C-alpha positions in Angstrom: 99.4 -146.4 -76.9 100.3 -147.5 -80.3 100.9 -144.1 -81.5 103.6 -143.3 -78.3 104.8 -146.9 -79.5 105.5 -145.8 -82.8 106.7 -142.6 -81.9 109.3 -144.0 -79.8 110.7 -147.1 -81.9 111.4 -144.2 -85.1 114.2 -143.5 -86.9 116.7 -140.5 -86.0 115.8 -138.6 -88.9 112.2 -138.9 -88.2 112.2 -138.0 -84.7 114.6 -134.9 -85.8 111.6 -134.3 -88.1 109.0 -134.4 -85.6 111.1 -132.3 -82.8 111.2 -129.7 -85.9 107.4 -129.8 -85.6 107.4 -129.4 -82.1 110.0 -126.1 -82.2 107.9 -124.5 -85.1 104.4 -125.6 -82.7 106.3 -123.7 -79.7 106.9 -120.7 -81.9 103.9 -120.2 -83.0 102.2 -121.0 -79.9 104.8 -118.5 -78.3 103.7 -115.9 -80.8 99.9 -116.4 -79.7 100.2 -116.3 -76.4 102.7 -113.0 -76.9 99.2 -111.6 -78.6 97.2 -112.1 -75.3 99.6 -111.0 -72.9 99.6 -107.4 -75.7 96.0 -107.5 -75.3 96.1 -107.5 -71.9 99.0 -105.0 -71.1 96.9 -102.8 -73.8 93.2 -102.6 -73.3 92.8 -99.6 -75.0 94.5 -100.5 -78.2 92.1 -102.9 -79.4 93.2 -102.4 -83.3 97.0 -103.1 -82.7 96.0 -106.2 -80.9 93.6 -107.8 -83.5 96.3 -106.9 -86.4 98.8 -109.1 -84.1 96.3 -111.7 -83.7 95.7 -111.6 -87.7 99.5 -111.9 -88.6 100.0 -115.2 -86.2 97.6 -116.4 -89.0 100.9 -116.6 -91.3 103.0 -118.8 -89.1 100.2 -120.9 -88.0 99.5 -122.1 -91.6 103.4 -122.1 -92.1 103.3 -124.7 -89.2 100.5 -126.7 -90.4 102.0 -127.0 -93.7 105.5 -128.6 -92.6 103.3 -131.1 -90.1 101.5 -132.4 -93.4 104.6 -132.9 -95.0 106.1 -134.5 -92.1 103.3 -136.9 -91.5 103.4 -137.9 -95.2 107.2 -138.6 -95.2 106.4 -141.0 -91.4 107.5 -144.8 -92.7 105.8 -145.6 -89.4 102.2 -144.8 -90.7 102.7 -146.1 -93.7 100.2 -148.8 -95.2 101.9 -152.1 -95.3 100.9 -155.9 -96.3 99.7 -157.5 -93.1 98.2 -154.5 -91.2 95.0 -154.8 -92.2 94.4 -158.4 -90.4 95.6 -156.9 -87.7 93.0 -153.9 -87.7 95.4 -151.5 -88.7 94.1 -150.5 -92.1 93.8 -147.1 -93.7 91.7 -145.5 -92.0 93.3 -146.7 -88.4 97.1 -146.0 -89.5 95.7 -142.1 -90.6 94.1 -141.7 -87.0 97.6 -142.7 -86.1 99.5 -140.2 -87.6 96.8 -137.8 -86.6 97.5 -138.5 -83.2 101.3 -138.3 -83.7 100.9 -135.1 -84.8 99.0 -134.0 -82.5 101.4 -135.1 -79.6 104.5 -133.0 -81.4 102.6 -130.1 -81.7 101.1 -130.6 -77.7 104.8 -130.9 -76.9 105.5 -127.7 -78.7 102.4 -125.8 -76.9 103.9 -126.8 -73.6 107.2 -125.5 -73.9 105.9 -122.3 -75.2 103.6 -121.9 -72.4 106.3 -122.6 -69.9 109.2 -120.4 -72.0 106.2 -117.4 -71.5 105.5 -118.3 -68.1 109.2 -117.6 -67.1 109.3 -115.0 -69.6 106.3 -113.0 -67.4 107.8 -113.7 -63.8 105.1 -116.1 -63.0 107.6 -119.6 -62.3 110.7 -117.3 -61.0 111.3 -113.6 -61.1 111.4 -111.6 -63.8 114.5 -112.0 -66.3 116.4 -109.7 -68.2 115.8 -106.9 -65.6 111.9 -106.6 -66.8 112.6 -106.1 -70.1 109.7 -108.5 -71.3 107.2 -107.2 -68.6 105.8 -104.7 -71.3 104.9 -106.8 -73.9 103.7 -110.1 -72.1 102.0 -108.0 -69.1 103.8 -109.2 -66.3 101.8 -107.1 -64.0 98.4 -108.6 -64.9 97.3 -112.0 -64.1 96.7 -114.6 -66.9 93.4 -116.0 -68.3 93.6 -119.3 -68.0 90.5 -120.0 -70.5 92.2 -117.8 -73.1 95.6 -119.1 -72.8 94.4 -122.6 -73.1 92.1 -122.3 -76.2 94.8 -120.3 -77.8 97.8 -123.4 -77.0 94.8 -125.8 -78.4 94.7 -124.2 -81.7 97.9 -125.3 -83.2 97.7 -129.2 -82.2 94.0 -129.0 -83.3 94.4 -127.2 -86.5 97.4 -129.6 -87.4 95.7 -132.8 -86.6 92.8 -132.0 -88.4 94.6 -130.9 -91.3 96.9 -134.3 -91.3 93.4 -136.2 -90.9 91.8 -134.7 -94.0 94.9 -134.6 -96.4 95.8 -138.6 -95.1 92.3 -139.8 -95.1 91.7 -143.1 -97.5 90.4 -142.8 -100.5 88.6 -145.0 -103.0 90.8 -145.7 -105.8 88.0 -146.3 -108.2 86.8 -143.5 -110.8 84.5 -141.4 -109.0 81.9 -141.5 -112.1 81.7 -144.8 -113.6 80.8 -145.5 -117.2 77.2 -145.5 -118.0 76.1 -148.9 -119.5 74.5 -149.6 -122.4 71.5 -152.3 -123.8 72.3 -154.6 -126.4 69.4 -155.9 -128.8 68.4 -158.6 -125.9 68.6 -156.5 -122.9 72.6 -157.7 -122.5 74.1 -154.6 -120.6 78.0 -153.6 -121.4 79.8 -151.3 -122.6 80.4 -151.9 -125.9 78.5 -149.7 -128.8 78.4 -152.3 -131.7 75.3 -154.8 -132.2 75.2 -157.8 -131.1 74.6 -160.8 -133.6 72.2 -163.4 -132.5 73.2 -166.2 -129.8 76.5 -163.7 -128.8 74.7 -163.0 -125.3 74.9 -166.8 -124.4 78.3 -167.8 -125.4 80.6 -168.9 -122.5 82.7 -165.7 -122.3 81.1 -163.4 -124.2 80.6 -160.6 -121.3 84.2 -160.9 -120.5 86.9 -158.4 -122.0 89.5 -161.4 -122.6 89.4 -164.5 -124.4 88.6 -167.6 -122.0 91.6 -169.4 -120.4 92.5 -172.8 -121.6 92.0 -172.1 -124.9 88.3 -173.1 -124.4 86.0 -171.6 -127.8 82.5 -170.1 -127.2 80.0 -172.1 -126.4 81.9 -174.9 -125.1 83.5 -176.2 -128.2 87.3 -176.3 -127.9 90.3 -176.6 -130.5 90.9 -175.5 -134.1 90.5 -176.9 -137.6 93.2 -176.9 -140.1 92.2 -173.5 -141.7 93.0 -171.7 -138.0 88.8 -171.6 -137.3 87.3 -173.0 -134.3 86.1 -176.1 -134.6 82.3 -175.9 -135.0 82.0 -172.0 -135.2 82.0 -169.6 -138.6 84.8 -167.9 -139.1 82.6 -163.9 -139.6 80.2 -165.1 -136.8 82.6 -165.7 -134.5 84.6 -162.4 -135.5 81.6 -160.6 -134.9 81.2 -161.9 -131.6 85.2 -161.4 -130.8 84.5 -157.5 -131.5 81.4 -157.2 -129.2 83.0 -158.9 -126.3 85.7 -156.4 -126.8 88.2 -159.2 -127.4 90.5 -160.6 -130.2 88.2 -163.4 -132.2 89.6 -166.8 -132.8 89.0 -166.7 -136.2 90.5 -163.5 -136.8 94.5 -162.4 -137.8 96.9 -160.3 -136.1 95.3 -157.1 -137.8 92.1 -157.8 -136.9 92.9 -158.8 -133.3 94.8 -155.5 -132.5 91.7 -153.5 -133.8 89.3 -155.6 -131.4 91.6 -155.4 -128.8 92.3 -151.2 -129.2 88.2 -151.1 -129.4 88.0 -153.2 -126.4 87.0 -151.5 -122.5 90.2 -149.7 -121.2 91.1 -150.1 -118.0 89.8 -147.2 -115.4 93.2 -145.0 -114.9 94.2 -144.6 -111.3 93.0 -141.9 -109.3 95.3 -138.7 -109.6 93.6 -137.0 -106.8 94.9 -139.2 -104.2 97.2 -137.6 -102.0 99.3 -140.8 -101.7 99.5 -141.4 -105.2 102.9 -142.6 -106.4 104.5 -140.0 -109.1 104.9 -141.4 -112.7 107.7 -143.5 -113.7 110.3 -142.3 -115.3 109.9 -144.6 -118.4 106.4 -143.1 -118.9 105.0 -140.0 -120.1 104.4 -137.6 -116.6 101.1 -135.8 -116.7 101.3 -131.9 -117.4 100.5 -130.2 -114.1 97.1 -128.1 -114.9 97.3 -125.2 -112.4 99.7 -123.0 -114.2 97.1 -120.6 -115.8 95.0 -120.1 -112.8 98.4 -119.7 -111.0 99.7 -116.6 -113.2 96.1 -115.5 -113.1 95.7 -115.2 -108.9 99.5 -114.2 -109.1 98.2 -111.0 -111.2 95.5 -110.5 -109.0 97.4 -110.2 -105.8 99.7 -108.2 -107.1 97.2 -105.5 -108.2 95.6 -106.2 -104.8 98.4 -105.4 -103.2 99.3 -102.4 -105.2 95.6 -100.7 -104.5 96.3 -101.6 -100.3 99.5 -100.0 -100.6 98.3 -96.5 -102.2 95.3 -97.0 -99.8 96.9 -97.8 -96.4 100.8 -97.7 -96.6 102.5 -99.9 -94.3 101.6 -103.6 -92.5 97.4 -102.7 -92.7 95.2 -105.9 -92.9 94.2 -104.5 -96.5 97.5 -105.9 -97.7 96.9 -109.7 -96.4 94.8 -110.3 -99.4 97.3 -109.2 -101.6 99.9 -111.7 -100.3 97.6 -114.3 -100.1 96.5 -114.1 -103.5 100.1 -114.3 -104.5 101.4 -116.9 -102.5 98.4 -119.1 -104.0 99.1 -118.0 -107.6 103.1 -118.9 -107.0 101.7 -121.9 -105.3 99.8 -123.4 -108.2 102.1 -122.3 -111.0 105.3 -123.9 -109.4 104.4 -127.5 -110.2 103.6 -126.2 -114.4 107.1 -124.1 -114.1 109.0 -127.3 -112.8 107.4 -129.6 -115.2 108.5 -126.9 -117.8 111.9 -126.6 -116.4 111.8 -130.4 -116.8 111.0 -130.1 -120.4 113.4 -127.5 -121.4 116.0 -129.8 -120.0 115.4 -132.4 -122.5 115.4 -130.6 -125.7 117.7 -130.3 -128.6 119.1 -133.6 -128.6 119.6 -134.6 -125.1 122.2 -136.6 -123.2 121.8 -139.2 -120.7 122.3 -136.9 -118.0 119.9 -133.9 -118.8 117.6 -136.5 -120.2 117.5 -138.4 -116.5 117.3 -135.0 -114.9 114.4 -134.0 -117.1 112.5 -137.1 -116.6 112.9 -136.5 -113.0 111.7 -132.9 -112.7 108.8 -134.0 -114.9 107.7 -137.0 -112.8 108.0 -135.1 -109.3 106.7 -131.6 -110.5 103.4 -131.9 -108.3 105.3 -132.7 -105.5 108.5 -130.6 -105.2 106.4 -127.5 -107.2 103.9 -127.0 -104.3 106.8 -126.3 -101.6 109.0 -124.4 -103.7 106.3 -122.3 -104.6 105.6 -121.6 -101.0 109.4 -120.8 -100.4 109.1 -118.5 -103.4 105.8 -116.8 -101.9 107.7 -116.3 -98.2 111.4 -115.1 -100.3 109.5 -112.6 -101.9 107.3 -111.1 -99.4 110.4 -111.1 -96.9 112.3 -108.9 -100.0 109.2 -106.6 -100.1 108.1 -106.2 -96.9 112.1 -105.2 -96.2 112.2 -102.6 -99.8 108.7 -101.3 -98.6 109.3 -100.9 -94.8 113.0 -101.1 -94.0 112.9 -97.1 -94.1 111.6 -96.5 -91.3 108.0 -96.5 -92.1 107.4 -98.8 -89.3 109.1 -99.4 -86.2 111.9 -101.6 -86.1 111.3 -105.3 -85.8 111.6 -106.8 -82.2 112.0 -109.9 -80.9 108.6 -111.1 -81.7 108.6 -110.2 -85.3 112.3 -111.8 -85.9 110.7 -115.1 -84.2 107.9 -115.2 -86.6 110.1 -114.5 -89.6 112.1 -117.4 -88.2 109.0 -119.5 -87.8 107.7 -118.9 -91.4 111.3 -119.2 -93.2 112.0 -122.3 -91.3 108.9 -124.1 -92.1 109.1 -123.2 -95.4 112.6 -124.4 -95.9 112.0 -127.7 -94.1 108.8 -128.7 -96.0 110.8 -128.1 -99.5 113.5 -130.3 -97.9 111.0 -133.0 -96.6 109.1 -133.3 -100.1 113.1 -133.9 -101.2 113.1 -136.8 -99.2 109.8 -138.3 -100.1 110.7 -137.7 -103.6 113.7 -139.6 -103.0 111.9 -142.6 -101.2 109.8 -142.9 -103.7 112.3 -143.0 -106.6 114.9 -145.7 -104.6 113.4 -148.7 -106.9 114.2 -146.7 -109.7 117.7 -145.6 -108.6 118.9 -149.2 -107.4 117.5 -150.3 -111.2 119.5 -148.1 -112.5 122.7 -148.7 -110.1 122.2 -152.8 -111.0 122.2 -151.6 -114.7 125.8 -150.2 -114.4 124.6 -146.6 -114.1 127.7 -144.8 -112.4 126.7 -143.6 -108.9 128.4 -140.0 -110.4 125.8 -139.7 -113.0 123.1 -139.6 -110.3 124.9 -137.2 -108.1 125.4 -135.0 -111.2 121.6 -135.4 -112.3 120.6 -134.3 -108.4 123.0 -131.0 -109.1 121.5 -130.3 -112.8 117.9 -130.4 -111.5 118.8 -128.1 -108.5 120.5 -125.8 -110.6 117.7 -125.5 -113.2 115.1 -125.1 -110.4 117.4 -122.1 -108.9 117.9 -120.5 -112.3 114.2 -120.4 -113.2 112.6 -119.6 -109.5 115.3 -117.3 -108.4 114.3 -114.5 -111.1 110.9 -115.5 -110.7 111.1 -114.6 -107.0 113.0 -111.5 -107.1 110.5 -110.4 -110.1 107.3 -110.7 -107.7 109.5 -109.3 -105.1 110.1 -106.4 -107.3 106.2 -105.8 -108.5 105.1 -106.2 -104.7 107.6 -103.2 -104.0 106.7 -100.9 -106.5 103.6 -99.1 -104.6 106.4 -98.1 -102.2 106.0 -94.2 -101.4 108.6 -92.2 -102.9 
């Protein structure tokens, strides 16, 4: 009931994204039902029927990826202060998001079933003068359990993936630092030896000076020479270094050294799905998947070349090559986006290039992966057109066109959704820049420069991958 209320009370932009998810689920479910109809109408062609069902994994993966991107940008299921008090913690919000995604996909599956039954002639007469009766097996009874299983595949896959991607995670580090033991069994993280009596002093086990100016051992106040009253300067300095804080009687240089030697704060969990990007003022971390992406891309091109020489055409042996190539592009794209942002800031940048480059570096992981998927789909489409456009396979029918539309539409919509998510995450930074007097034209010019830089880098890359994939074509 809560998922239904949140779905109904959403803004028009959110409703539009959910309707797009439902449309993608409807297209994928219709392709699965069409494979069932082809298998019913051609019981002797088990191999082509299995091949059609295998290629349906590509639009299914695109639909699931798009549904996860939409669920991440849904403001209704985003954690907000006060929701945990009424029982809506991170786990409950994750379940609500998964249920909302399942509802949208169930709506799409129902639309696909109604369209399938209408084209078969089960609801009314056979439309289009019986043109769809061949590949939908209109003269065969439809097995209800098989149809329901195929229809439940899309909602189950999308909801399970959304629940896995948005699951609550522990922000603490996975492996805590090992404890060390001092001279008298005192545990801590400092490696320096403790002096006699340092363990019993008040505040010695904390990483900061006690509040209120209270000294160690209950003494407070300072003498005329700047040292703690009732304490020895050298002994207090040793105790301060042991506790990882600035000693009371030390000068500024020694205090800085003691502060640097103290225990560092745990770094935030960079693997969290809902982690925010680095701020524009800090140093964004470089994505580490570029070498693995290049290696997988080279392996995918090699496997695709071998499959094209052994069995030309859309055979199952070509699917591993496409999978490796797409995975390599997805892994390498965040690093390439980060590199593109770094290149924009090179050679004495101005305010425009500096702002555009920092945003690209900060949003490399969020924008790079959907951009890599778009490059993979674009290169695959270009390569298939170059390889099989000359009549090597039969001409594309309505189902092939529907599959291409689902894949291309989901990938482009995922990229646009990721751009919307990135814009939402840096809304505070943009508002701060506007308050400081930055002109709005500068922000729009920076966005246009980022788009032009990405097109300049990823356009030739897509064309190069597509050309290398089309090299095994028969001459």
